[in-house]
C-alpha positions as CSV (number, residue, x, y, z in Angstrom):
1,V,-30.0,-13.3,3.1
2,R,-27.2,-15.9,3.3
3,V,-29.4,-18.4,1.4
4,F,-29.9,-15.8,-1.3
5,A,-26.2,-15.0,-1.4
6,R,-25.4,-18.7,-1.8
7,A,-27.9,-19.0,-4.6
8,L,-25.9,-16.3,-6.5
9,H,-22.9,-18.7,-6.5
10,T,-24.7,-20.9,-9.1
11,N,-27.0,-18.3,-10.7
12,R,-26.9,-18.4,-14.4
13,T,-30.0,-16.3,-15.2
14,L,-30.4,-13.3,-12.9
15,T,-28.7,-10.3,-14.5
16,A,-29.9,-7.4,-12.2
17,L,-30.4,-7.3,-8.5
18,D,-31.7,-4.2,-6.6
19,L,-31.4,-4.4,-2.8
20,T,-31.8,-0.6,-2.2
21,K,-32.6,0.3,1.4
22,T,-33.0,-3.3,2.6
23,K,-31.0,-2.8,5.8
24,L,-28.2,-5.1,4.7
25,T,-25.5,-5.5,7.2
26,S,-21.8,-5.6,6.6
27,R,-21.8,-9.4,7.0
28,A,-24.6,-9.8,4.5
29,V,-22.8,-7.6,1.9
30,Q,-19.6,-9.6,2.5
31,A,-21.7,-12.8,1.7
32,F,-22.8,-11.2,-1.6
33,A,-19.2,-10.3,-2.3
34,R,-18.2,-13.9,-1.9
35,A,-21.0,-14.9,-4.3
36,L,-19.8,-12.4,-6.9
37,V,-16.5,-14.3,-7.1
38,K,-18.3,-17.3,-8.6
39,N,-21.3,-15.6,-10.3
40,S,-21.1,-15.3,-14.1
41,A,-24.5,-13.8,-14.9
42,L,-25.2,-10.7,-12.7
43,R,-24.5,-7.5,-14.6
44,S,-26.1,-4.9,-12.3
45,L,-26.0,-4.8,-8.5
46,N,-27.6,-2.0,-6.5
47,L,-26.8,-2.0,-2.7
48,S,-27.5,1.7,-2.2
49,G,-29.0,3.0,1.0
50,N,-27.6,0.2,3.2
51,R,-25.1,1.4,5.8
52,F,-22.6,-1.5,5.5
53,G,-19.3,0.4,5.6
54,D,-15.7,-0.2,4.5
55,E,-15.2,-3.8,5.5
56,A,-18.0,-4.8,3.1
57,G,-17.0,-2.2,0.5
58,V,-13.5,-3.6,0.4
59,A,-14.9,-7.2,0.2
60,L,-16.8,-6.1,-2.9
61,A,-13.7,-4.5,-4.5
62,R,-11.7,-7.7,-3.9
63,A,-14.4,-9.8,-5.5
64,L,-14.2,-7.6,-8.6
65,T,-10.4,-7.7,-8.8
66,N,-9.6,-10.3,-11.4
67,R,-12.4,-12.5,-10.2
68,N,-15.8,-11.2,-11.5
69,T,-15.8,-10.3,-15.1
70,T,-19.5,-9.8,-15.7
71,L,-20.7,-7.1,-13.2
72,T,-20.8,-3.9,-15.2
73,S,-22.8,-1.7,-12.8
74,L,-22.4,-1.3,-9.1
75,N,-24.3,1.2,-7.0
76,I,-23.1,1.6,-3.4
77,A,-24.4,5.2,-2.9
78,A,-25.3,6.1,0.7
79,S,-23.6,2.9,2.1
80,G,-21.3,4.4,4.7
81,V,-18.1,3.8,2.8
82,S,-15.1,6.1,2.8
83,V,-12.0,6.7,0.7
84,V,-10.8,3.3,1.9
85,T,-13.4,1.6,-0.3
86,A,-12.9,4.1,-3.1
87,V,-9.2,3.3,-3.3
88,A,-9.9,-0.5,-3.1
89,L,-12.4,-0.1,-6.0
90,A,-9.8,2.0,-8.0
91,H,-7.4,-0.8,-7.4
92,A,-9.9,-3.3,-8.8
93,L,-10.4,-1.2,-11.9
94,Y,-6.6,-0.7,-12.4
95,E,-5.8,-4.4,-12.0
96,G,-7.9,-5.4,-14.9
97,G,-10.4,-8.2,-15.2
98,C,-13.0,-5.9,-13.6
99,A,-15.8,-5.2,-16.0
100,L,-17.4,-2.3,-14.2
101,R,-18.6,0.5,-16.5
102,T,-20.9,2.3,-14.0
103,L,-20.0,2.9,-10.3
104,R,-22.0,5.1,-8.0
105,L,-20.4,6.2,-4.7
106,D,-22.4,9.4,-4.0
107,C,-23.7,10.2,-0.5
108,N,-20.8,8.5,1.3
109,R,-17.9,9.6,3.5
110,I,-15.5,10.2,0.7
111,I,-14.5,13.6,1.7
112,Q,-11.5,14.0,-0.6
113,L,-9.9,11.7,-3.1
114,P,-6.2,12.3,-4.0
115,E,-5.5,13.6,-7.5
116,P,-5.4,10.7,-10.0
117,Q,-1.6,10.7,-10.2
118,H,-1.5,10.4,-6.4
119,L,-4.2,7.8,-6.3
120,S,-2.4,5.6,-8.8
121,N,0.8,6.0,-6.8
122,S,-0.8,5.2,-3.5
123,V,-2.4,2.0,-4.8
124,Y,0.2,0.7,-7.1
125,D,3.6,2.0,-6.0
126,D,5.2,2.3,-2.6
127,R,5.3,6.1,-2.3
128,D,4.9,7.4,1.2
129,D,2.9,10.6,0.5
130,F,-0.5,8.9,0.7
131,M,-1.6,5.5,2.0
132,A,-4.8,3.6,2.1
133,D,-4.7,0.2,3.7
134,P,-8.2,-1.4,3.5
135,D,-6.9,-4.3,5.6
136,A,-5.9,-2.1,8.5
137,G,-8.8,0.3,7.9
138,V,-6.3,3.2,7.8
139,V,-6.3,6.2,5.5
140,G,-3.7,8.8,6.0
141,S,-0.6,10.6,4.9
142,S,2.9,10.0,6.4
143,E,4.2,13.3,5.2
144,D,1.1,14.9,3.7
145,E,3.2,17.1,1.4
146,D,0.3,17.7,-0.9
147,G,-2.2,18.4,1.8
148,L,-4.4,15.6,0.7
149,L,-6.0,14.9,4.0
150,G,-5.8,18.2,5.9
151,D,-4.3,17.9,9.4
152,G,-4.7,14.2,10.0
153,A,-1.5,12.2,9.8
154,A,-3.2,8.8,10.0
155,L,-6.9,8.4,10.5
156,P,-8.9,5.3,11.2
157,A,-11.4,4.7,8.4
158,G,-14.5,6.7,8.9
159,E,-13.0,9.6,10.8
160,D,-13.3,13.0,9.0
161,A,-9.9,14.4,8.1
162,T,-11.3,18.0,8.4
163,E,-12.1,17.4,12.1
164,G,-8.6,16.1,12.9
165,P,-7.8,13.0,15.0
166,A,-10.2,12.0,17.7
């Protein structure tokens, strides 16, 4: 997998790559994310059905933030990501330079996204009513005025807010 990811660094011809249900690990997807930073040909990437989680999901989002301007379709359905990855991808879309036109996130642990106005505030401003820190793997609400995450004040990524803290 690493050799294949390295090949994407210099790829100039492959425009679509489908790795659905290939048991890719988080480390493998992170290697693909690093390759996306340099890749200028790939337009469509399907990583669905691989349970790689938020660490790799955030790495993909970072690769798309002002770095990769050619990928227009990303499918990470059923990949074990949560709202942490969703917020990181929203940030990539907001920052500009990201060419995504199609993004599939279905069948993941994204139980509830904040309303668009809260999402933009959480990612781009320093409001305290909602936070998502992909680096720390924390999703939560310091005051939870809007009831965005149920009873959880701060949940590690992957914990279900409807079940409360572990």
